[in-house]
C-alpha positions in Angstrom: 0.1 0.2 -0.1 0.9 3.8 -0.5 -0.1 7.1 0.9 0.5 10.5 -0.5 3.3 11.8 1.7 3.2 15.5 0.3 0.9 17.7 -1.8 1.2 21.3 -3.1 0.8 22.8 -6.8 0.3 25.9 -7.8 1.9 28.5 -10.8 5.4 29.2 -11.2 7.0 32.6 -13.2 4.1 34.7 -13.6 5.1 38.0 -14.5 3.8 41.1 -13.2 4.9 44.7 -14.0 2.8 47.6 -12.3 3.0 51.2 -13.1 1.4 54.1 -10.7 0.9 57.1 -12.4 0.5 60.6 -10.4 -1.0 62.2 -12.7 -0.1 65.8 -11.0 3.8 65.7 -10.8 3.6 63.7 -13.7 6.1 61.0 -12.0 5.4 57.6 -12.8 6.9 54.6 -10.9 7.1 51.1 -11.8 7.5 47.7 -10.4 8.4 44.2 -11.6 8.3 41.1 -10.2 8.1 37.6 -11.0 5.4 35.5 -8.7 5.4 31.8 -7.7 2.1 30.8 -6.1 2.4 26.9 -3.9 -1.5 25.8 -2.4 -2.0 22.9 0.4 -5.4 21.6 1.7 -8.0 18.9 1.2 -6.6 18.5 -2.0 -5.2 14.2 -1.8 -8.6 13.0 -3.9 -6.9 14.7 -6.7 -4.3 12.8 -6.8 -5.3 9.7 -5.7 -8.7 9.3 -6.9 -8.9 11.6 -10.3 -11.2 14.3 -8.4 -10.3 17.7 -10.0 -12.9 19.4 -8.1 -10.5 20.2 -5.6 -8.3 22.0 -7.9 -8.3 25.7 -8.0 -6.9 25.9 -11.5 -3.2 26.9 -11.9 -4.8 29.8 -14.4 -7.2 30.9 -11.7 -4.5 31.4 -9.2 -2.7 33.4 -12.2 -5.6 35.9 -13.2 -5.7 36.0 -9.6 -2.2 37.3 -9.2 -3.0 40.3 -12.0 -6.6 41.0 -10.1 -5.3 41.6 -6.7 -2.3 43.4 -8.3 -4.6 46.0 -10.0 -7.1 46.4 -6.7 -3.3 46.3 -4.2 -0.3 47.8 -3.8 2.2 45.0 -4.9 5.1 47.7 -3.2 6.3 46.1 -0.6 6.9 42.7 -2.1 5.6 41.4 1.3 2.7 43.3 1.5 1.1 41.9 -1.6 3.3 37.8 -0.7 0.8 38.5 2.0 -1.8 39.7 0.3 -1.9 37.1 -2.3 -1.8 34.2 0.6 -4.7 35.6 2.6 -7.0 35.8 -0.1 -6.3 32.0 -1.1 -6.7 30.4 2.0 -10.2 32.4 3.2 -11.6 32.1 -0.1 -11.1 28.4 -0.6 -12.5 26.5 2.7 -10.1 23.5 1.6 -7.0 25.3 0.7 -5.0 25.9 4.7 -2.0 26.7 3.5 -0.5 29.2 0.7 3.0 29.7 -0.4 3.8 32.9 -2.0 7.7 33.2 -3.8 8.3 37.1 -5.0 10.9 38.2 -7.2 11.2 41.7 -7.3 13.3 43.2 -10.2 15.3 46.2 -9.8 14.7 49.5 -12.0 16.4 52.3 -10.9 15.3 55.7 -12.1 17.5 57.5 -14.8 19.1 61.3 -14.4 18.9 63.4 -17.2 20.9 66.8 -16.8 21.5 66.1 -13.1 17.5 65.3 -12.7 15.4 62.7 -11.7 13.7 61.9 -14.8 10.1 61.4 -14.4 9.2 57.9 -16.4 12.8 56.7 -17.2 15.0 53.5 -15.4 17.5 51.0 -15.9 18.5 48.1 -14.8 22.0 48.7 -12.4 23.0 45.2 -11.9 21.4 42.2 -11.5 20.4 42.5 -8.1 17.3 40.6 -7.2 14.5 41.3 -3.6 13.1 38.3 -2.8 10.1 37.4 -0.1 9.1 34.2 0.8 5.9 34.4 2.7 3.8 31.4 4.1 0.2 32.1 5.1 -1.5 29.2 7.1 -5.3 29.1 7.6 -5.5 30.2 12.0 -1.7 30.1 12.2 -0.7 33.0 11.0 2.3 34.7 8.4 5.4 33.9 8.1 7.6 36.0 6.0 11.0 35.9 4.7 12.5 38.8 3.1 16.6 38.5 1.4 18.7 40.5 -1.1 20.3 38.2 -3.4 22.7 38.6 -6.8 24.5 41.5 -5.0 28.0 41.8 -6.2 30.4 43.4 -3.7 34.2 43.4 -4.2 36.9 45.7 -2.5 40.3 45.7 -3.2 42.5 46.1 -0.3 41.1 45.9 3.6 40.6 42.0 4.3 43.1 39.5 5.8 43.1 35.9 6.3 45.6 34.2 8.6 45.8 32.2 12.0 43.5 29.4 10.6 44.3 25.9 11.4 47.0 23.9 9.1 48.0 20.4 9.0 49.2 18.7 6.4 46.2 18.9 3.9 47.0 22.4 4.4 49.0 24.8 1.1 47.1 27.7 1.3 49.1 31.1 2.8 48.5 33.4 5.2 47.7 37.0 3.7 47.5 40.3 5.6 46.0 42.3 2.3 43.4 40.2 -0.5 41.0 41.3 -2.6 37.7 40.3 -1.1 34.6 39.9 -3.3 31.6 38.0 -2.5 27.7 37.6 -4.4 25.4 38.6 -1.5 22.5 36.5 -0.6 20.9 37.9 3.0 17.4 37.0 4.5 15.6 37.9 7.4 12.6 36.3 9.1 10.3 37.8 10.6 8.1 37.4 13.6 5.1 35.5 12.8 2.3 38.3 11.9 -1.2 37.3 12.9 -2.8 39.1 10.3 -2.8 40.7 7.0 -3.5 44.3 8.8 -0.6 43.8 10.8 1.3 42.8 7.8 0.1 46.2 5.9 1.6 48.5 9.5 5.1 47.2 9.4 7.8 49.7 7.1 9.2 46.8 5.1 11.0 48.5 2.3 12.5 50.6 5.6 13.6 47.5 7.0 15.2 46.5 3.1 16.5 49.5 2.9 18.6 49.1 6.4 19.3 45.4 5.5 21.0 46.9 2.5 23.0 49.8 3.9 24.6 48.0 6.6 25.3 44.9 4.1 27.2 47.7 2.0 28.8 49.5 4.7 30.2 47.2 6.9 31.7 45.0 3.8 33.0 48.2 2.8 34.9 49.3 6.1 35.2 46.6 8.3 39.4 45.3 8.5 38.0 41.9 7.5 39.8 39.2 9.4 37.3 36.8 7.9 34.3 36.2 5.9 32.6 34.8 8.5 33.6 37.4 11.3 32.6 40.1 8.7 28.9 38.3 8.0 28.4 38.1 11.9 28.8 41.8 12.1 26.2 42.2 9.4 23.3 40.2 11.2 24.1 41.6 14.6 23.5 45.1 13.4 20.5 43.9 10.9 18.9 42.5 14.1 20.0 45.6 16.0 18.3 47.8 13.3 14.9 46.0 12.8 13.2 44.6 16.2 10.6 42.6 14.6 13.1 40.3 12.9 13.8 36.8 14.6 16.6 35.8 12.7 19.0 37.1 10.2 21.3 34.7 7.8 23.9 35.6 5.0 25.1 32.9 2.4 28.8 34.6 1.0 30.9 32.7 -1.9 34.1 33.7 -2.4 34.9 35.1 -5.8 38.5 34.5 -6.0 41.2 36.8 -7.2 44.7 35.2 -7.4 48.0 37.2 -8.1 50.1 36.0 -11.3 53.4 35.8 -11.0 55.3 37.6 -14.3 58.7 37.6 -12.9 59.8 35.0 -15.1 59.5 37.8 -17.8 62.6 40.1 -17.3 62.0 39.9 -13.3 58.8 41.8 -13.6 57.4 42.4 -9.8 53.6 41.3 -9.4 53.4 39.1 -6.6 53.0 40.7 -2.5 52.8 44.0 -2.4 53.7 44.7 -6.1 50.8 43.3 -6.9 48.2 44.5 -9.8 47.5 42.3 -11.9 45.0 39.1 -11.0 43.4 36.8 -12.8 39.7 36.5 -11.6 38.4 32.8 -10.9 35.6 30.8 -11.4 35.3 27.8 -9.2 36.5 26.3 -7.0 35.2 28.7 -4.3 34.9 29.3 -0.6 31.2 29.3 0.6 30.4 30.6 4.2 27.3 30.6 5.5 25.4 31.9 9.0 22.2 32.6 10.8 22.4 34.7 13.8 18.8 34.7 16.3 17.8 36.6 19.7 19.6 35.5 22.5 16.4 33.5 24.2 14.0 30.7 24.1 12.3 32.0 21.0 15.7 32.3 19.0 15.2 29.6 16.7 14.7 29.0 13.1 
């Protein structure tokens, strides 16, 4: 005998773009997102007995995204994710949980002749803002906000020495190196009891604070290791946003290696004389951590 142990379905890669027009000033704002919705509930018979009556069609889910986007703000994405989740768990009695993931793509307002242009934008990098939301019937709304694909580099101000050495160790110690990584940072909010509680939260302010802390700490920290620098970032975000219960980072090392050019007429290009480097693709270091508040509720 067999049984269905996991069931979740929905619509992925729903492309969404919304423009807000201020008719008085002529200024327009744009938001572009990619939305994924997955539903759970009393849907087992659709798998085991070919009973389609319990399926809220994925096309229905897609159209719902568009209609609710017309009727509600989609920025901040955390609020729109919670709006979608609340809709699906309240409209359909047999749907008990809605998982919503939103990727918000980056559009930055152009400056023309030193002034912000009212309706022109450009994409200044591949950085994305990501939201993962789960709305559970009778249990509230869990939200995690993320920064992904934020590529950063500094040409000095990073060291790595004093690490454990044994017969397998070949890496030399260094007191000055290039540090580069692609930031993936996330912060998990305390569970929200209702959609109204979500709507009263300053998600955009928290996102800006987390991004600013990430960039400033990366830039000014005299880094002893990626591990120590990322812990400092987590600690500061927890202090800046009291309603966040946990912060995590995943930082891959983007290595730049010195090139020994001494074979060519004694050309010096190592140590303090190094100015030309070879960017590396892989293998690379990958450093991760999660930092929570102290106390019995500090968990993920």
